[in-house]
All heavy atoms as TSV, in Angstrom:
chain	resi	resn	atom	element	x	y	z
A	1	MET	N	N	198.839	272.680	143.615
A	1	MET	CA	C	198.060	271.995	144.668
A	1	MET	C	C	198.455	272.545	146.039
A	1	MET	O	O	199.670	272.492	146.416
A	1	MET	CB	C	198.325	270.505	144.601
A	1	MET	CG	C	197.762	269.650	145.747
A	1	MET	SD	S	196.012	269.335	145.588
A	1	MET	CE	C	195.435	269.945	147.088
A	2	ASP	N	N	197.489	273.087	146.756
A	2	ASP	CA	C	197.833	273.587	148.067
A	2	ASP	C	C	198.036	272.498	148.987
A	2	ASP	O	O	197.352	271.379	148.936
A	2	ASP	CB	C	196.644	274.457	148.594
A	2	ASP	CG	C	196.447	275.728	147.792
A	2	ASP	OD1	O	197.452	276.256	147.289
A	2	ASP	OD2	O	195.301	276.216	147.739
A	3	LYS	N	N	198.948	272.674	149.893
A	3	LYS	CA	C	199.195	271.629	150.940
A	3	LYS	C	C	198.043	271.710	151.942
A	3	LYS	O	O	197.386	272.695	152.045
A	3	LYS	CB	C	200.537	271.862	151.568
A	3	LYS	CG	C	201.703	271.621	150.630
A	3	LYS	CD	C	203.000	271.785	151.448
A	3	LYS	CE	C	204.155	271.500	150.496
A	3	LYS	NZ	N	205.443	271.531	151.187
A	4	PHE	N	N	197.918	270.620	152.659
A	4	PHE	CA	C	196.852	270.566	153.672
A	4	PHE	C	C	197.369	271.231	154.937
A	4	PHE	O	O	198.488	271.125	155.320
A	4	PHE	CB	C	196.486	269.089	153.943
A	4	PHE	CG	C	195.803	268.390	152.857
A	4	PHE	CD1	C	196.529	267.558	151.936
A	4	PHE	CD2	C	194.429	268.522	152.610
A	4	PHE	CE1	C	195.904	266.925	150.827
A	4	PHE	CE2	C	193.800	267.935	151.546
A	4	PHE	CZ	C	194.552	267.120	150.699
A	5	THR	N	N	196.411	271.895	155.644
A	5	THR	CA	C	196.771	272.480	156.937
A	5	THR	C	C	196.670	271.397	157.951
A	5	THR	O	O	196.253	270.286	157.725
A	5	THR	CB	C	195.688	273.560	157.344
A	5	THR	OG1	O	194.476	272.929	157.540
A	5	THR	CG2	C	195.571	274.728	156.205
A	6	MET	N	N	197.230	271.724	159.145
A	6	MET	CA	C	197.211	270.760	160.243
A	6	MET	C	C	195.800	270.375	160.575
A	6	MET	O	O	195.489	269.187	160.823
A	6	MET	CB	C	197.842	271.416	161.511
A	6	MET	CG	C	197.875	270.486	162.735
A	6	MET	SD	S	198.694	271.207	164.189
A	6	MET	CE	C	198.576	272.897	164.005
A	7	GLU	N	N	194.810	271.271	160.562
A	7	GLU	CA	C	193.450	270.978	160.887
A	7	GLU	C	C	192.827	270.039	159.821
A	7	GLU	O	O	192.113	269.153	160.176
A	7	GLU	CB	C	192.605	272.273	160.951
A	7	GLU	CG	C	192.954	273.150	162.163
A	7	GLU	CD	C	194.200	274.062	161.982
A	7	GLU	OE1	O	194.730	274.070	160.840
A	7	GLU	OE2	O	194.563	274.647	162.907
A	8	GLU	N	N	193.198	270.289	158.532
A	8	GLU	CA	C	192.691	269.455	157.474
A	8	GLU	C	C	193.240	268.012	157.592
A	8	GLU	O	O	192.514	267.069	157.394
A	8	GLU	CB	C	193.082	270.066	156.115
A	8	GLU	CG	C	192.340	271.309	155.797
A	8	GLU	CD	C	192.864	272.047	154.648
A	8	GLU	OE1	O	194.032	271.807	154.224
A	8	GLU	OE2	O	192.089	272.889	154.102
A	9	ILE	N	N	194.548	267.903	157.933
A	9	ILE	CA	C	195.127	266.634	158.130
A	9	ILE	C	C	194.452	265.894	159.299
A	9	ILE	O	O	194.190	264.685	159.165
A	9	ILE	CB	C	196.659	266.735	158.361
A	9	ILE	CG1	C	197.388	267.197	157.114
A	9	ILE	CG2	C	197.237	265.400	158.901
A	9	ILE	CD1	C	197.490	266.130	155.935
A	10	ASN	N	N	194.221	266.617	160.377
A	10	ASN	CA	C	193.584	265.938	161.506
A	10	ASN	C	C	192.179	265.355	161.108
A	10	ASN	O	O	191.824	264.319	161.559
A	10	ASN	CB	C	193.504	266.930	162.693
A	10	ASN	CG	C	194.814	267.076	163.393
A	10	ASN	OD1	O	195.698	266.279	163.255
A	10	ASN	ND2	N	194.991	268.125	164.145
A	11	LEU	N	N	191.462	266.192	160.317
A	11	LEU	CA	C	190.129	265.724	159.888
A	11	LEU	C	C	190.309	264.482	159.010
A	11	LEU	O	O	189.567	263.489	159.172
A	11	LEU	CB	C	189.430	266.833	159.161
A	11	LEU	CG	C	188.031	266.423	158.575
A	11	LEU	CD1	C	187.041	266.142	159.705
A	11	LEU	CD2	C	187.518	267.471	157.618
A	12	MET	N	N	191.191	264.505	158.108
A	12	MET	CA	C	191.454	263.408	157.256
A	12	MET	C	C	191.890	262.107	157.980
A	12	MET	O	O	191.511	260.934	157.591
A	12	MET	CB	C	192.500	263.759	156.169
A	12	MET	CG	C	192.008	264.744	155.196
A	12	MET	SD	S	193.381	265.448	154.168
A	12	MET	CE	C	193.990	264.017	153.340
A	13	CYS	N	N	192.576	262.291	159.125
A	13	CYS	CA	C	192.985	261.149	159.963
A	13	CYS	C	C	191.767	260.356	160.478
A	13	CYS	O	O	191.881	259.187	160.702
A	13	CYS	CB	C	193.894	261.595	161.053
A	13	CYS	SG	S	195.537	261.950	160.529
A	14	VAL	N	N	190.685	261.045	160.669
A	14	VAL	CA	C	189.467	260.362	161.088
A	14	VAL	C	C	188.994	259.334	160.097
A	14	VAL	O	O	188.418	258.237	160.387
A	14	VAL	CB	C	188.334	261.398	161.372
A	14	VAL	CG1	C	186.981	260.714	161.712
A	14	VAL	CG2	C	188.748	262.341	162.481
A	15	PHE	N	N	189.295	259.609	158.824
A	15	PHE	CA	C	188.824	258.732	157.680
A	15	PHE	C	C	190.000	257.943	157.084
A	15	PHE	O	O	189.932	257.434	156.027
A	15	PHE	CB	C	188.147	259.626	156.594
A	15	PHE	CG	C	186.987	260.436	157.143
A	15	PHE	CD1	C	187.156	261.683	157.524
A	15	PHE	CD2	C	185.729	259.731	157.279
A	15	PHE	CE1	C	186.066	262.371	158.076
A	15	PHE	CE2	C	184.656	260.471	157.814
A	15	PHE	CZ	C	184.855	261.815	158.128
A	16	ALA	N	N	191.132	257.938	157.842
A	16	ALA	CA	C	192.332	257.263	157.293
A	16	ALA	C	C	192.076	255.735	157.087
A	16	ALA	O	O	191.207	255.136	157.604
A	16	ALA	CB	C	193.468	257.428	158.278
A	17	GLY	N	N	192.935	255.226	156.166
A	17	GLY	CA	C	192.741	253.810	155.835
A	17	GLY	C	C	191.949	253.587	154.598
A	17	GLY	O	O	191.687	252.417	154.222
A	18	GLN	N	N	191.544	254.650	153.991
A	18	GLN	CA	C	190.732	254.569	152.768
A	18	GLN	C	C	191.458	255.119	151.613
A	18	GLN	O	O	192.378	255.900	151.774
A	18	GLN	CB	C	189.432	255.330	153.003
A	18	GLN	CG	C	188.580	254.861	154.197
A	18	GLN	CD	C	187.373	255.642	154.245
A	18	GLN	OE1	O	186.551	255.616	153.280
A	18	GLN	NE2	N	187.182	256.411	155.258
A	19	ASP	N	N	190.977	254.858	150.467
A	19	ASP	CA	C	191.520	255.619	149.307
A	19	ASP	C	C	190.897	256.990	149.199
A	19	ASP	O	O	190.002	257.293	149.950
A	19	ASP	CB	C	191.272	254.753	147.969
A	19	ASP	CG	C	189.832	254.593	147.718
A	19	ASP	OD1	O	188.927	255.203	148.294
A	19	ASP	OD2	O	189.522	253.776	146.699
A	20	ARG	N	N	191.383	257.786	148.265
A	20	ARG	CA	C	190.979	259.176	148.113
A	20	ARG	C	C	189.479	259.267	147.829
A	20	ARG	O	O	188.769	260.066	148.572
A	20	ARG	CB	C	191.771	259.828	146.997
A	20	ARG	CG	C	191.477	261.297	146.707
A	20	ARG	CD	C	192.373	261.823	145.572
A	20	ARG	NE	N	192.005	261.134	144.332
A	20	ARG	CZ	C	190.977	261.539	143.548
A	20	ARG	NH1	N	190.259	262.538	143.816
A	20	ARG	NH2	N	190.722	260.856	142.388
A	21	THR	N	N	188.938	258.507	146.930
A	21	THR	CA	C	187.533	258.639	146.628
A	21	THR	C	C	186.642	258.114	147.802
A	21	THR	O	O	185.537	258.742	147.989
A	21	THR	CB	C	187.213	257.837	145.345
A	21	THR	OG1	O	187.585	256.485	145.439
A	21	THR	CG2	C	187.758	258.471	144.114
A	22	GLY	N	N	187.103	257.158	148.468
A	22	GLY	CA	C	186.337	256.661	149.666
A	22	GLY	C	C	186.272	257.766	150.762
A	22	GLY	O	O	185.292	257.952	151.432
A	23	MET	N	N	187.384	258.420	150.927
A	23	MET	CA	C	187.471	259.480	151.935
A	23	MET	C	C	186.567	260.627	151.582
A	23	MET	O	O	185.825	261.220	152.436
A	23	MET	CB	C	188.953	260.001	152.116
A	23	MET	CG	C	189.102	261.052	153.250
A	23	MET	SD	S	190.816	261.564	153.403
A	23	MET	CE	C	191.536	260.102	154.182
A	24	ILE	N	N	186.526	261.018	150.278
A	24	ILE	CA	C	185.658	262.047	149.790
A	24	ILE	C	C	184.222	261.704	150.068
A	24	ILE	O	O	183.472	262.487	150.663
A	24	ILE	CB	C	185.889	262.342	148.306
A	24	ILE	CG1	C	187.261	262.979	148.023
A	24	ILE	CG2	C	184.785	263.206	147.748
A	24	ILE	CD1	C	187.689	262.990	146.559
A	25	ALA	N	N	183.813	260.447	149.771
A	25	ALA	CA	C	182.448	260.060	149.946
A	25	ALA	C	C	182.062	260.068	151.437
A	25	ALA	O	O	181.039	260.494	151.782
A	25	ALA	CB	C	182.280	258.647	149.354
A	26	ASP	N	N	182.967	259.544	152.257
A	26	ASP	CA	C	182.675	259.510	153.706
A	26	ASP	C	C	182.595	260.921	154.346
A	26	ASP	O	O	181.652	261.124	155.167
A	26	ASP	CB	C	183.648	258.626	154.473
A	26	ASP	CG	C	183.459	257.182	154.233
A	26	ASP	OD1	O	182.364	256.754	153.682
A	26	ASP	OD2	O	184.339	256.382	154.666
A	27	ILE	N	N	183.438	261.805	153.922
A	27	ILE	CA	C	183.346	263.171	154.440
A	27	ILE	C	C	182.018	263.784	154.011
A	27	ILE	O	O	181.363	264.470	154.793
A	27	ILE	CB	C	184.546	263.946	154.037
A	27	ILE	CG1	C	185.837	263.420	154.703
A	27	ILE	CG2	C	184.332	265.459	154.395
A	27	ILE	CD1	C	187.124	264.076	154.215
A	28	LYS	N	N	181.675	263.602	152.722
A	28	LYS	CA	C	180.394	264.163	152.219
A	28	LYS	C	C	179.206	263.604	153.034
A	28	LYS	O	O	178.247	264.310	153.295
A	28	LYS	CB	C	180.233	263.889	150.689
A	28	LYS	CG	C	181.088	264.782	149.858
A	28	LYS	CD	C	180.884	264.498	148.443
A	28	LYS	CE	C	181.657	265.387	147.517
A	28	LYS	NZ	N	181.461	265.102	146.061
A	29	ASN	N	N	179.267	262.322	153.415
A	29	ASN	CA	C	178.214	261.716	154.123
A	29	ASN	C	C	178.026	262.205	155.550
A	29	ASN	O	O	176.939	262.222	156.062
A	29	ASN	CB	C	178.405	260.139	154.180
A	29	ASN	CG	C	178.151	259.504	152.825
A	29	ASN	OD1	O	177.370	260.022	152.012
A	29	ASN	ND2	N	178.750	258.349	152.637
A	30	VAL	N	N	179.122	262.642	156.167
A	30	VAL	CA	C	179.004	263.181	157.547
A	30	VAL	C	C	178.645	264.637	157.604
A	30	VAL	O	O	178.194	265.098	158.639
A	30	VAL	CB	C	180.266	262.855	158.449
A	30	VAL	CG1	C	180.473	261.345	158.455
A	30	VAL	CG2	C	181.495	263.548	157.924
A	31	ILE	N	N	178.888	265.370	156.551
A	31	ILE	CA	C	178.638	266.846	156.588
A	31	ILE	C	C	177.263	267.218	157.100
A	31	ILE	O	O	177.147	268.065	157.952
A	31	ILE	CB	C	178.993	267.500	155.261
A	31	ILE	CG1	C	180.525	267.531	155.066
A	31	ILE	CG2	C	178.356	268.903	155.164
A	31	ILE	CD1	C	181.000	268.167	153.722
A	32	PRO	N	N	176.241	266.519	156.668
A	32	PRO	CA	C	174.865	266.876	157.162
A	32	PRO	C	C	174.687	266.640	158.679
A	32	PRO	O	O	173.785	267.232	159.247
A	32	PRO	CB	C	173.920	265.902	156.413
A	32	PRO	CG	C	174.704	265.523	155.188
A	32	PRO	CD	C	176.114	265.467	155.618
A	33	HIS	N	N	175.600	265.950	159.262
A	33	HIS	CA	C	175.526	265.641	160.728
A	33	HIS	C	C	176.347	266.551	161.559
A	33	HIS	O	O	176.308	266.508	162.797
A	33	HIS	CB	C	175.811	264.146	160.971
A	33	HIS	CG	C	175.011	263.179	160.149
A	33	HIS	ND1	N	173.625	263.013	160.389
A	33	HIS	CD2	C	175.314	262.525	159.048
A	33	HIS	CE1	C	173.192	262.180	159.520
A	33	HIS	NE2	N	174.176	261.890	158.691
A	34	ILE	N	N	177.171	267.319	160.919
A	34	ILE	CA	C	178.087	268.249	161.613
A	34	ILE	C	C	177.327	269.445	161.999
A	34	ILE	O	O	176.756	270.170	161.213
A	34	ILE	CB	C	179.292	268.598	160.726
A	34	ILE	CG1	C	180.108	267.346	160.408
A	34	ILE	CG2	C	180.223	269.567	161.525
A	34	ILE	CD1	C	181.289	267.572	159.432
A	35	GLN	N	N	177.402	269.816	163.334
A	35	GLN	CA	C	176.658	270.961	163.817
A	35	GLN	C	C	177.443	272.270	163.875
A	35	GLN	O	O	176.899	273.347	163.868
A	35	GLN	CB	C	176.246	270.659	165.332
A	35	GLN	CG	C	175.435	269.400	165.507
A	35	GLN	CD	C	173.967	269.632	165.355
A	35	GLN	OE1	O	173.444	270.653	165.654
A	35	GLN	NE2	N	173.273	268.644	164.771
A	36	ASP	N	N	178.762	272.110	163.759
A	36	ASP	CA	C	179.646	273.306	163.814
A	36	ASP	C	C	179.945	273.810	162.397
A	36	ASP	O	O	180.479	273.094	161.565
A	36	ASP	CB	C	180.941	272.838	164.507
A	36	ASP	CG	C	181.901	274.041	164.648
A	36	ASP	OD1	O	182.666	274.305	163.741
A	36	ASP	OD2	O	181.899	274.660	165.753
A	37	SER	N	N	179.639	275.126	162.197
A	37	SER	CA	C	179.791	275.639	160.833
A	37	SER	C	C	181.275	275.678	160.395
A	37	SER	O	O	181.606	275.573	159.248
A	37	SER	CB	C	179.194	277.064	160.735
A	37	SER	OG	O	179.780	277.977	161.653
A	38	ASP	N	N	182.194	275.875	161.402
A	38	ASP	CA	C	183.594	275.936	161.038
A	38	ASP	C	C	184.056	274.564	160.568
A	38	ASP	O	O	184.858	274.468	159.637
A	38	ASP	CB	C	184.432	276.386	162.226
A	38	ASP	CG	C	184.272	277.851	162.531
A	38	ASP	OD1	O	183.904	278.629	161.614
A	38	ASP	OD2	O	184.507	278.227	163.720
A	39	MET	N	N	183.520	273.486	161.174
A	39	MET	CA	C	183.889	272.163	160.809
A	39	MET	C	C	183.294	271.790	159.438
A	39	MET	O	O	183.909	271.142	158.649
A	39	MET	CB	C	183.421	271.134	161.800
A	39	MET	CG	C	184.277	271.087	163.087
A	39	MET	SD	S	186.027	270.685	162.845
A	39	MET	CE	C	185.880	269.044	162.246
A	40	VAL	N	N	182.132	272.285	159.114
A	40	VAL	CA	C	181.517	272.106	157.822
A	40	VAL	C	C	182.427	272.777	156.735
A	40	VAL	O	O	182.723	272.227	155.675
A	40	VAL	CB	C	180.069	272.683	157.758
A	40	VAL	CG1	C	179.580	272.603	156.347
A	40	VAL	CG2	C	179.200	271.743	158.671
A	41	GLU	N	N	182.892	273.969	157.071
A	41	GLU	CA	C	183.746	274.636	156.131
A	41	GLU	C	C	185.072	273.914	155.967
A	41	GLU	O	O	185.585	273.816	154.803
A	41	GLU	CB	C	183.988	276.181	156.671
A	41	GLU	CG	C	184.867	276.967	155.700
A	41	GLU	CD	C	185.074	278.338	156.245
A	41	GLU	OE1	O	184.345	278.861	157.032
A	41	GLU	OE2	O	186.060	278.970	155.776
A	42	LEU	N	N	185.610	273.484	157.042
A	42	LEU	CA	C	186.848	272.709	156.932
A	42	LEU	C	C	186.667	271.403	156.122
A	42	LEU	O	O	187.503	271.092	155.241
A	42	LEU	CB	C	187.332	272.283	158.345
A	42	LEU	CG	C	188.674	271.520	158.484
A	42	LEU	CD1	C	189.774	272.399	158.026
A	42	LEU	CD2	C	188.868	271.061	159.889
A	43	ALA	N	N	185.595	270.690	156.318
A	43	ALA	CA	C	185.322	269.485	155.540
A	43	ALA	C	C	185.194	269.862	154.069
A	43	ALA	O	O	185.707	269.104	153.258
A	43	ALA	CB	C	184.018	268.850	156.059
A	44	GLY	N	N	184.543	271.002	153.775
A	44	GLY	CA	C	184.479	271.464	152.349
A	44	GLY	C	C	185.797	271.707	151.735
A	44	GLY	O	O	186.067	271.333	150.600
A	45	GLN	N	N	186.621	272.305	152.499
A	45	GLN	CA	C	187.966	272.570	151.965
A	45	GLN	C	C	188.787	271.371	151.711
A	45	GLN	O	O	189.432	271.244	150.668
A	45	GLN	CB	C	188.824	273.463	153.035
A	45	GLN	CG	C	188.344	274.845	153.215
A	45	GLN	CD	C	188.927	275.576	154.374
A	45	GLN	OE1	O	189.657	274.954	155.174
A	45	GLN	NE2	N	188.621	276.792	154.599
A	46	VAL	N	N	188.643	270.390	152.678
A	46	VAL	CA	C	189.367	269.071	152.447
A	46	VAL	C	C	188.804	268.376	151.191
A	46	VAL	O	O	189.599	267.887	150.372
A	46	VAL	CB	C	189.186	268.170	153.670
A	46	VAL	CG1	C	189.661	266.742	153.395
A	46	VAL	CG2	C	189.931	268.795	154.852
A	47	ILE	N	N	187.433	268.320	151.006
A	47	ILE	CA	C	186.907	267.750	149.851
A	47	ILE	C	C	187.446	268.372	148.544
A	47	ILE	O	O	187.770	267.687	147.613
A	47	ILE	CB	C	185.367	267.788	149.921
A	47	ILE	CG1	C	184.884	266.835	151.030
A	47	ILE	CG2	C	184.739	267.397	148.580
A	47	ILE	CD1	C	183.385	266.979	151.323
A	48	GLY	N	N	187.421	269.672	148.505
A	48	GLY	CA	C	187.935	270.435	147.347
A	48	GLY	C	C	189.336	270.073	147.066
A	48	GLY	O	O	189.712	269.835	145.838
A	49	LYS	N	N	190.178	269.930	148.064
A	49	LYS	CA	C	191.637	269.595	147.746
A	49	LYS	C	C	191.762	268.155	147.370
A	49	LYS	O	O	192.515	267.855	146.442
A	49	LYS	CB	C	192.465	269.886	148.981
A	49	LYS	CG	C	192.600	271.349	149.278
A	49	LYS	CD	C	193.514	271.626	150.489
A	49	LYS	CE	C	193.676	273.129	150.792
A	49	LYS	NZ	N	194.514	273.346	151.929
A	50	LEU	N	N	190.968	267.317	147.989
A	50	LEU	CA	C	191.020	265.882	147.623
A	50	LEU	C	C	190.571	265.664	146.171
A	50	LEU	O	O	191.148	264.846	145.416
A	50	LEU	CB	C	190.185	265.048	148.579
A	50	LEU	CG	C	190.757	264.848	149.979
A	50	LEU	CD1	C	189.745	264.147	150.911
A	50	LEU	CD2	C	192.083	264.006	149.919
A	51	GLU	N	N	189.505	266.351	145.803
A	51	GLU	CA	C	188.983	266.254	144.421
A	51	GLU	C	C	189.880	266.757	143.391
A	51	GLU	O	O	189.939	266.256	142.222
A	51	GLU	CB	C	187.559	266.888	144.293
A	51	GLU	CG	C	186.522	266.209	145.113
A	51	GLU	CD	C	185.130	266.880	144.962
A	51	GLU	OE1	O	185.081	268.140	144.787
A	51	GLU	OE2	O	184.164	266.162	145.232
A	52	ALA	N	N	190.755	267.757	143.789
A	52	ALA	CA	C	191.684	268.379	142.828
A	52	ALA	C	C	192.978	267.640	142.659
A	52	ALA	O	O	193.745	267.880	141.783
A	52	ALA	CB	C	192.010	269.807	143.264
A	53	MET	N	N	193.186	266.599	143.473
A	53	MET	CA	C	194.438	265.841	143.363
A	53	MET	C	C	194.289	264.479	142.770
A	53	MET	O	O	193.108	263.982	142.714
A	53	MET	CB	C	195.119	265.720	144.756
A	53	MET	CG	C	194.414	264.889	145.773
A	53	MET	SD	S	195.056	264.869	147.485
A	53	MET	CE	C	196.674	265.413	147.453
A	54	SER	N	N	195.364	263.862	142.366
A	54	SER	CA	C	195.287	262.565	141.770
A	54	SER	C	C	195.457	261.474	142.905
A	54	SER	O	O	195.876	261.837	144.036
A	54	SER	CB	C	196.386	262.389	140.769
A	54	SER	OG	O	197.673	262.317	141.454
A	55	ASP	N	N	195.120	260.286	142.567
A	55	ASP	CA	C	195.329	259.170	143.545
A	55	ASP	C	C	196.802	259.053	143.910
A	55	ASP	O	O	197.157	258.771	145.075
A	55	ASP	CB	C	194.835	257.807	143.040
A	55	ASP	CG	C	193.311	257.803	142.962
A	55	ASP	OD1	O	192.680	258.463	143.771
A	55	ASP	OD2	O	192.759	257.083	142.120
A	56	ALA	N	N	197.731	259.237	142.953
A	56	ALA	CA	C	199.124	259.165	143.245
A	56	ALA	C	C	199.596	260.280	144.194
A	56	ALA	O	O	200.363	260.058	145.122
A	56	ALA	CB	C	199.958	259.335	141.947
A	57	GLU	N	N	199.095	261.532	143.984
A	57	GLU	CA	C	199.363	262.565	144.954
A	57	GLU	C	C	198.825	262.302	146.307
A	57	GLU	O	O	199.514	262.576	147.310
A	57	GLU	CB	C	198.739	263.898	144.449
A	57	GLU	CG	C	199.370	264.484	143.163
A	57	GLU	CD	C	198.693	265.585	142.638
A	57	GLU	OE1	O	197.400	265.597	142.546
A	57	GLU	OE2	O	199.351	266.572	142.166
A	58	PHE	N	N	197.625	261.737	146.393
A	58	PHE	CA	C	197.018	261.320	147.647
A	58	PHE	C	C	197.854	260.349	148.420
A	58	PHE	O	O	198.005	260.445	149.649
A	58	PHE	CB	C	195.580	260.865	147.440
A	58	PHE	CG	C	194.944	260.397	148.779
A	58	PHE	CD1	C	194.424	261.284	149.675
A	58	PHE	CD2	C	194.778	259.060	149.028
A	58	PHE	CE1	C	193.855	260.854	150.809
A	58	PHE	CE2	C	194.121	258.628	150.180
A	58	PHE	CZ	C	193.657	259.545	151.125
A	59	ALA	N	N	198.425	259.394	147.667
A	59	ALA	CA	C	199.285	258.379	148.295
A	59	ALA	C	C	200.485	258.923	148.923
A	59	ALA	O	O	201.037	258.337	149.863
A	59	ALA	CB	C	199.614	257.331	147.240
A	60	GLU	N	N	200.906	260.128	148.541
A	60	GLU	CA	C	202.096	260.770	149.159
A	60	GLU	C	C	201.730	261.590	150.394
A	60	GLU	O	O	202.653	262.068	151.031
A	60	GLU	CB	C	202.801	261.650	148.131
A	60	GLU	CG	C	203.330	260.828	146.921
A	60	GLU	CD	C	203.969	261.720	145.936
A	60	GLU	OE1	O	204.150	262.887	146.074
A	60	GLU	OE2	O	204.282	261.219	144.771
A	61	VAL	N	N	200.507	261.792	150.604
A	61	VAL	CA	C	200.054	262.652	151.811
A	61	VAL	C	C	200.330	261.827	153.100
A	61	VAL	O	O	199.847	260.735	153.243
A	61	VAL	CB	C	198.602	263.005	151.750
A	61	VAL	CG1	C	198.134	263.841	152.987
A	61	VAL	CG2	C	198.393	263.908	150.435
A	62	ALA	N	N	201.012	262.509	154.042
A	62	ALA	CA	C	201.312	261.772	155.344
A	62	ALA	C	C	200.136	262.067	156.231
A	62	ALA	O	O	199.981	263.195	156.680
A	62	ALA	CB	C	202.651	262.303	155.913
A	63	LEU	N	N	199.350	261.061	156.528
A	63	LEU	CA	C	198.159	261.197	157.386
A	63	LEU	C	C	198.589	260.847	158.842
A	63	LEU	O	O	198.349	259.763	159.318
A	63	LEU	CB	C	197.031	260.358	156.936
A	63	LEU	CG	C	196.450	260.749	155.588
A	63	LEU	CD1	C	195.328	259.747	155.274
A	63	LEU	CD2	C	195.830	262.188	155.689
A	64	GLU	N	N	199.243	261.828	159.509
A	64	GLU	CA	C	199.528	261.632	160.936
A	64	GLU	C	C	198.956	262.846	161.721
A	64	GLU	O	O	199.234	264.023	161.411
A	64	GLU	CB	C	201.041	261.664	161.131
A	64	GLU	CG	C	201.765	260.427	160.472
A	64	GLU	CD	C	203.219	260.412	160.681
A	64	GLU	OE1	O	203.717	261.121	161.541
A	64	GLU	OE2	O	203.928	259.701	159.879
A	65	ALA	N	N	198.136	262.500	162.718
A	65	ALA	CA	C	197.498	263.565	163.407
A	65	ALA	C	C	198.466	264.342	164.211
A	65	ALA	O	O	199.347	263.816	164.847
A	65	ALA	CB	C	196.442	262.888	164.361
A	66	ALA	N	N	198.194	265.661	164.205
A	66	ALA	CA	C	199.049	266.540	165.062
A	66	ALA	C	C	198.301	266.749	166.371
A	66	ALA	O	O	197.132	266.788	166.469
A	66	ALA	CB	C	199.249	267.863	164.299
A	67	GLU	N	N	199.137	267.007	167.358
A	67	GLU	CA	C	198.500	267.206	168.676
A	67	GLU	C	C	198.492	268.702	169.069
A	67	GLU	O	O	199.054	269.488	168.490
A	67	GLU	CB	C	199.381	266.423	169.732
A	67	GLU	CG	C	199.304	264.961	169.498
A	67	GLU	CD	C	200.059	264.186	170.566
A	67	GLU	OE1	O	200.212	264.672	171.684
A	67	GLU	OE2	O	200.509	263.112	170.297
């Protein structure tokens, strides 16, 4: 399992407070509204990594936004 990049963690922080499947669903729901192609690609990378991990692995991810 690849670790998340700082950019991926920052995106995930927008959806923090949810379980893994809820985060996946919410990110998928906002993708059609994202105008920036780089952000769409980033969201897709995050979804792929989230789908590839277990709930237990997700629980170990530290969701702290980087500045």
